[in-house]
Structure formats: structure tokens, C-alpha cells
C-alpha positions, 0 to 999 in steps of 0.5 A: 500499498503506497503512502498516497494510499493509506493518506487517503485510507486516515482522511477518510476516517478522519472525515466520516468519525468527527463529523458523526461526533460532531453531530450527535452532540448538535442535532439533539440540542434541536429537540430542546433549545431553538435553533438561533439558541444554537452555540455551534460555530465552536464545536464547528471551528474545534471539529474542523482544526481537529480535522486539520490536525490530526491528518498532519498528525496522521500523515507525519506518523505514516511517514515516520512509519514508512520513509521510504515511501514517504511523499513519493508519487508515480503516475498510478498516484496522480491519476488517482489522485486526479480523479477523487479529487475529480469526484469529490468537486462535483459532488461539493459542487451539487451538495454546497447548493442547498446550504446556497438555496437555504441562504437565500431563502433567509434561513437561520444561519445554523441552518446555511452553515452546517449544510455546508459542513455537512456539504464538504463531509460528503465531497471528503468520504467520496474524493476518499472512496473513489481514491479507495477503489481506484486503488483496489480495483484501478481506474 
């Protein structure tokens, strides 16, 4: 398994686990708290920062455990990355329509921010899944 594929697996796990934790803490508040009173900003920024930090630390750990592979990529890695980013971009473009429409409808900031975050999550998961499938089955 190449450095790039390992990094993709780690990124996929981070892109699934952290949003689940975030939404598990935020969404239950909808039953008891008006949307305008839910303090989602700090947890949202914290989970985004944590995801970035974990991805960096994971890349460093992968590089330390396999120093021969670190930073090296071949044409296949580049093709897989391009394909995955293409898929992620399409998903993000389609999913971003929802927060755009919510903004036009002047919905609460809570809904706009969280649907935009969800669009980024879907993009990350779809892109990672596409890369993993491409690594496992070929392009």
C-alpha cells in the first residue's frame, strides 16, 4: 500500500468519525433548544481544526513508519488523486446547492453552516471512496 493510499484511508476515517461526533452533540439540541440559541460555532470550528490537525499528524506518522514511501508518488498515484478530486469536486458542487438555497431563503445561520459542513463532508467521503476504489480496482 503506497503512502498516498494510506493517507487516503486515514483521511476517510477522519472525514467520517469527526462529523459523526459533531452531529451527535449538536443535533440532539434541536429537540429542546431553538435553532437560534444553539451554540454550534465553536464545536464546528473545533472539529474542523481537529480534522486538519489529525490529518497532518497522521501523515507524519505514516511518513515515519514508512520513510521510503513518504513523499513519493508515481503516475498511478497522480491519476488516482486526480480522479478522486474530480469526484469530490462534483459532489461538493452539487451538495453546495442546498446551503446556497438556504441562504437565499434567509434560513437560520445554523442550517446554512451545517449543510455547508455536510457538503464538505460528503465531498471528502466521496473523494476518498473514489480514490480507495481506484487503488483497489484500478481506474
